[in-house]
C-alpha positions, 0 to 999 in steps of 0.5 A: 416543514420537517422532512420525514424521508431519508436524504440521499448522501453519497459516501464513496468507499475506496478500498485499499489495494493489497500488494505482495512485495518481493525483493529480487537481487541483481542476480535474480535471487529472491531475498528472503527475510530482508528488511525494506521501508515503504515511504508514501510519495503521494499517499496517506502517511503511514505510521513510522512503525509500519513503514519498516517491513521485512520479507518473510522466509519465502521472500515476500511480504503482503501489505495493504496500502491506501491508493497513492504512490509509494517508494520501496527502498532496501539495502542490497549487497550492491548498494541501495535500491528503490522502486516506485509503485502506484496503487490505483483506487478500486471501484467506488461503492455508493452507499445510500445513508439514512 
């Protein structure tokens, strides 16, 4: 017959991680107002307009990324530079859906 009680369904929420990107030159100087790109390696694709970022006047940029691996690239006076970052999923939350 018909079921009149809620069926438990587990929905996993995996919040994204907020990252502060600060670009530092070889001499240790923080690079303010400097462009960089974010390329997903093993992460959800980013909109192309969103992959091009720049540090702010104080030399950093806050970005929120889904869990996964990303490559951050920039062009320094000394040449191209890249770094790889990994965003781990935060603790999942179980929701009981009606």
